[in-house]
N, C-alpha and C positions, 0 to 999 in steps of 0.2 A: 630262426627270425634274422634277417639281415638288416643292417642299418646302413645309413649314407655313408660312412666312411669305409664300408666293404664293397658297395654295387656302383657308387656314382664316382665319376673322374673329378679331378680337382676344381675343373672350371664350373661344376654345379654347385661347390661349396659356397662361391662367391653369390651365386643366385640364391642360394638357401640362406645365406647370412642378410641379403637384402630382404628376403621374405620374413625371416625372423625380426628385423628391424621395423619393417612396415607394419606387421602384425602388432608388435609391442608398442608402436605409435597410435595404432588404432584403438586398442583396448585401453591404453593409458588415457586417451582422450575421452572414451566413454565412461570410465572410471571416475574422473576428475570432474567431468560435467555432469554427471547423473548421480553417482554416488557419493560424490564430494567426500572422500576419504583422505587422510594425511597422505601426503605425496610419497614419503618413504615406504609406508606400507604398501601403498598402491604399485610402488616399484618391485617390491619383493613378490607381492602376490601375481602380478603379471609375469614376471621372470619365470616363476615356478609354473604357471599355467602354460606359458609359451613351451617351456621344457616338455611338458607332457604331451602337448599338441605336436611338437616337432618330431618325438619319438614315435607318435602314433601315425603321423603322415609318412614318415620314412620307412617305418615297418610294412606300411600298406602300399608303399611306392606311389604316394600320393603327391608327387611333385606338382602336377598340373592345378590341384586344389590350392596348394601353398601359394603358388606363383599368382592365382587369381585373388587371393587375400591379400597378397604383397601390392598390386595395383591399387585395391580399394583402400588398404591401410595407410599407404603412403599418401595418397592423394588427400584422403579426408585429414589425416592427423598433421601432415605438414601444412597445407594451405588454411585449413580452417582452425588450427590450433597453434600457429605459429607463435603467438604471443606467449601463451602458456609454456610452450616448450623452451623459451628463452628464460623465462622466469624459473622454471624447473631445473634447467641446466646451470643458472647461476646460484641456486640454492635448492638441491634436490630434496631435502628433508624438512622444508618449510611446510607449516600448516596452511592449507588452503583456506583462504576468508571467503565466507559466503555473505552476500549484500542481498538482503531482502526489504526492498522498500515498501512493498505492499503490507506486509506483516509485522512492522517494526514494534518493539516493545514501547508502551506509553511510558512516560515519566512518571513517577510516583508523585502526586500532588493531594493535599488536603482539600477534600470535597466540601466539608463545613466552610472552609476559609473561601473557596471558589463561590460557593453558593451565597454567602453573605456579600461578597464583592459584587456579585450580579444584582442582588437585591439593593446596595447601595446606589449602583448605576440607574437601575429601573426606576426606583422612589425619586431620585435626582430628576430624571427626565421626565417623570410624570408630574411632578411638582412644577416643573419649568414649561411644561406643555411642549416638549420638544418630541416631535415624532421619530419613532424607532422600531426596528424589527429585528429581532436576534434569533437565530435558529441554532439549536442545539442538537449536533448529530449524535445518533445513538448507534443502532445495528446498521442501519441502511446508510450506504455510502452516498453522500453528495457531491462526489467528485465531477459528475457531469454537470450538475447545477451551477457550481462555482467557476466554471470555464469562463463565464462572461463577466466575472467580477475582478476586484483588483486582489492579488496576493499579499496577504499581511505577515502571517505566521510570527505573531508576537504573543507574549504572556497575557493573560486576561487581567485587565486592571480597569476599575471604574472610571479613573481618569481618561483612559485612552478610549473607551467605549463613549463617553460624554463628549470627547473631541471629535470623534468619529461622525456622530449624529448631530453636532451643532449646525444649525442653519447657516449656509454660506459656504460650508467645506466642500471640497471635491467628492468626498465619499459619503456626503450625508442621505443621498438617495439610495434606495435599495437597501438589502439585508446585510448583516454581519453574520457570518457562519463561524461557529466555535466548535472545537472538538477537544474534548478533555479540558485542559486547563490553557489552551491555545486558540488566539484568534485567527482562524486560517485565511478568509477572506472577508472582504467588504465591499460594499456597492454591487451586491449579487442580486440579479433581478429573476424572479419566479415566474412561472406561467400560472396566472390567476385563475382561481375557482370559477367554474360556469354555474355553479349550484346557486339558486336564488336564495335569499334569506331576508328575514324581516329586520328593519332597523337601517339606521344610516351608516354604512360602513364605507371607507375609503379604500384607496388601491393597496394599501399596506395589508389590511385585513384580508382582502380577496387573495393578495399574494400569499400570505401566511396560511391560509386555508389551502391553496393550491399546493404548496409543498407538504403539507399534513396529509393530504390524500394519496401520494405517492411515496411517503416514508414513514418511518416511526419516530421522527425528529419532533422535538418540542420547540414550538416558535412563540417568542414573547413578543407582544405588540404593544406600543404606546401610541396612543391616539394625539395627533397634533392639535386637534381642536378642543378636546376637554380633558385629555391627560389621563384618560382612561386606561387600564392594564387589561388585557386579554391575552389568553393563552390559545393557540391553534394545535390541536392534537387529534389526530385519527378522523381528519376531516370535520371536527367539531370546534366551535369557538366558544370559549368560556371567560367572562369576564370577573375580574377579582378586585378587591379593594386592597390599598397599600399594606394593611396590616396582616393580611391573609396572604399576600405574595409568596412569601418564603416558605410557608407550609404547603401551600399549593404546587410551588414550584418544585421543591423536594419530592413530593408524591409523584408527579408526573416524570421527573428523571429517573426515578426509582420503578416506575411502572404501576403505580398505585392509583387506581380510578378514583376520580373526583366525583362520581355519581352518588 
């Protein structure tokens, strides 16, 4: 078996070194972007892999193959990963931080306290006959629905909910979307249901039914004319009195049928 230092002239050493660096950059890019391991660990692992590949290519006189890998490796790793390379060179053994906005961990909150806060707001709105519609996001994402609304991203409080729905304010029309213990958006407008139903119901109730038909959300509606409280869940509308609100709300949020 003959290696590079025995059969290749000195000029090819430079090319081999470039091939090695290019392949290293390419593999480093793949490891950091896909595997997301610690940079120091990646450095050592790739160095070991490159050593094996180099000996294999040299023993088989695979200079053309290594040259092709050089072109691909240098191009991708340099131009596509320039920022990461700068960070790595400034601190090679730092741990790579991974940001994942789609699956962030929810903050821990007291569900009982949250439900009591919602009850306080809904009962107050009902007694004052202030129209309101609140949608509580569960498993189905409402990201597309809230695009037409106004971003809020504030902790749930009875005072804030009552202020939002107070007549004359800029956000009182449309729905409030709540995820966990956060008011995500206000003044959100849903596509109303086209299903006919008995009784006199306004645009809020039809909008609430519309969102309940395409998601597993729970929507609370307060009638502006009568103060009546209703739930829109799974395409069905259920009216409740003030005394039963908290129990029914908890059951719907926990997935317990009210039939």
